[in-house]
N, C-alpha and C positions, 0 to 999 in steps of 0.2 A: 526734068527735075532731078536734082542731085540725089544719089542713093542715101546719104546721111539724113536728108530731110524726110525721105520716104520711111526710114526706120523710126524716126522720132514720131511721125504721125501714127504709125502702126502701134507703137507702145502707148501713145495717148488714147487711141481708140480702145485698146484692150483694157486699159486702166479704167476708162469711163464705163465700159460695159460691166466690169466687176463691181464697181461702186454702185451702179444702178441695180444690179442683182441683190447686193447686200441691203440697199435701201428698200427694195420691194419686200424682202424677207422680214425685215424689221416692221414694215408697215402692215404686213399681213398678220402680225401677232404670233410669230413662231414661238416654239417652246423655249423658255429661258431656264437654264439649270442653275439653281442656287444651292450651294453646299452649306450645311450647318453641322455643328458639333453634335455628336450623339449625347442623349440625355441619360445619365446614370442614376438610377433610383437606389438610395441607400436603405438597407433593412433597418427597421426601428430597433433601438437598443434599450436594455434595462441595466441599471446599476447592480452589479453583483459583488459581494464581499469576497476579496481575495487576500492571500498572504503576500506580504512584501518581502519575506525572506523564508528560507526553508526552516521548518519546525520539526524537531524530532519528537518521538513519543514521550509524553509527560511534560512537554513544554507548556508554559502558561501564556495565554494570549493577552495582548494589551493593545491600546489604540495605535501605538507606534509601529506595530508589525502587521496592521490590517489596513485595508483601503478599499474604497468603492472603485470599480472598473466597469466601463461600458462593455456590455456583452450582447451579441446579436440575440434578439428576442426569440428567434426560432431555435437557438442552441441552448436556451435555459431549460434545465431538467429539474425534476422534483428533487428536493434536498438542497438546492442552492439557496443561499441566504441573500435576499435582494432588498433594495430600499423600499419595496412595496409590501413584502410580507413581514419585514422586520426592520423598520426604519431606524430604530435605536440600537442596532446591533453593535456598533462601535463601543457604546457605553455598557450595554447589558452583557456583552461577552468578555468584558475586561476581567481577567483572572481565570477564564475557562481553560480547560486542560485538553491538550491534543491526545486523543486515544490512538491515533494512527499517524504516520508521517504525513506532513503536508508540505508540498514543494513551493518554491518561490513562484508567484503568479497563479497558483492553483486556486480555484474557487473553494472557499471553506464550506464544507457540507456539514449539516447538523449531526449526522451519524459519526463524524470523525472527531467530535469534541464532546466534552463532558462538563457538567455544571461545576462552577468554581467552588461551590459549598462542600463538595466531596473531597476526601483525601485522594491523593494521586493514585495510589495502587487500587483502591476500591473503584475509582473512576475508570480504570483500564479494564476491569473485570466485566464481562457480559453477565446478564442476569442468570443465576443458577450455577455459576462457576466459582471455583475457589482458587486461591493463590497459595502454592506450597513451595517452600525452598528446599533445595538439596545441594549438598556440597559437591563441587567439581574441581578439577585441576586441568592442567594442559593435557595430561594423558587421558583423562576421562571426559573432556569437553571438546573433542574434535580439534585439538591443537589450538584452542583459543579463537576459532573461526565462528563460533556460535554467537549470534547477536539477537537482541530483542526482535520478536515477531517471526523468528525462524521456527521451523517445525522439527521435532526430534522424536526418536524412539528412546525409551529408557530401558537399558539392558542391565540385568542383575547377574553378577558373578558370585557363586556360592560353592561351598564344599558339600559333597555328598557324604553318605555314611562310609564310603570306601576312601575318603579323603581325595577323591578326584574332583576336578572343578567342573561345575555345570553353568551354562549360560542360558538365560531365559529373558525374552522380551516381555516386560511386565506392563508397559504402556506404549501405545503407538500413536504417532502423528500428533503429539500434543504441542501446544504453542508455548514458546518461551516469552514470558512477560518482561523479564528484566535479567540482566547479568551485572552483579556488582563487580567492579574492577579495581585492582590495585596496581600501582605502577611498580614494575620490576626492572631492575637494572641488569643488563646483559653483560657478559664478560668483556665484550668489545667497547663497553661504555655507553652503548645505546640503551634506550628505555622502551619498554613495551607494556601494554595494559593486559593484565591477566585476571580473568574472572575466577573467584573462589566459590561463589554461590550462584546457582541458577534458580529463578523463581518461575514455576510452571503454572499454566492455566489448566485446571483439572475439574472434572465433575466430582460430586461428593463421593461416589464409589471409587473413583480413581485416587482420591485423597486417602481413602482407607488402604488401598492397595500399596501405594508408595510408602505409607507409614509402616506397614508390615515388612515391605521389601527393605527398607532402611535398617530394620532390626536384624533381618536375616542375612543380608548381603555382606560378602567380603568387600565388594566394591560395586557402585552403581555408575554406569557410563551412559553418556548421552551420544546418540548416533544422529548426526545431522542429516536431514532429508532434503530432497529436491524441492524447490519452490513450486514445481508442477504438482506436488502432492497436497498442496494447501486445501484443495477442495474435497479431499477424501475424508472419510469419517475419522473423528478424533476422540471417540469414546471407548476405543479398545482397551482392555485391561486383562490381566491375569486373574480370571474370576476365582480360581481355586484359592487365592489369597484372601478372598472376600467372603464367600458363603458356601454352604453345603448344597447337596442336590435338591433339597426342599426349599431352598431360597432363604432359610433362616441363618442368621449369623452364627458362626462357629466359635467356640472357645478354642483358640489356637495355641498350641504349645510348640515352641521352637526348641529343637534339641539337635545339637551337632549339625546345624544348617538345614535340618529337615523339619517340615511341619507335621506334627502328630495330632490327629483329630480323633478323639475317642479310641486311641490305641492303633489307629491306621495311619500310616505315613501317606502324605499327599502324593509322593512319588509312586506309591503302589496302586493308586486309583487309576 
């Protein structure tokens, strides 16, 4: 027999053997691997009221700048306004006032807004606080870098009996509610906004202190504090401007920059 025929017969026999093995494996019910796409389960969502644009302090809300957005149910925290706890929010919050900055896409929280029936400034004030204005300039207002919601110390500069200048911090870490600004034209033709009055958030006692300090001072300056100090106490004040050792209000006489109480200078105490 020719070698070529022998090779062809050998290949045929091997092929038949392989085919037979495959047929036996299929007939015996061997494991069949079936691939399937993984199933991804989505977390349930709740509609949350969000801002459609950034809102500064004092801005009024309206339906055009609010919208419902799907929010993961597990990420909804207390204070969020949802279509479950307040379904009429788009209508009922029309005209409400932003007490704090609200950024584009941020959920609108109840504590960040005030009822529209209040005046703007009274809406910005927490319960028990007072708004008091004091004059500032570029020199006394940290070069114009003080903005609403910043924290400042109020420093009083006054003359002593010897005509030397004394500096005292009369209020510490108080919040700036507002800065009124006027447009000032610079020598190079550019324009900048310069505040002339700062409105501060004070306690009733601090209100009395700054009223006395405004009468005594040659100048009141605002010292800008770090944002990291926002959590520190904001009720500090120069108590000697407020009351005597027994806690009763004093009749204060201001003479040549010194407080005289019953014939005793406050600087001598």
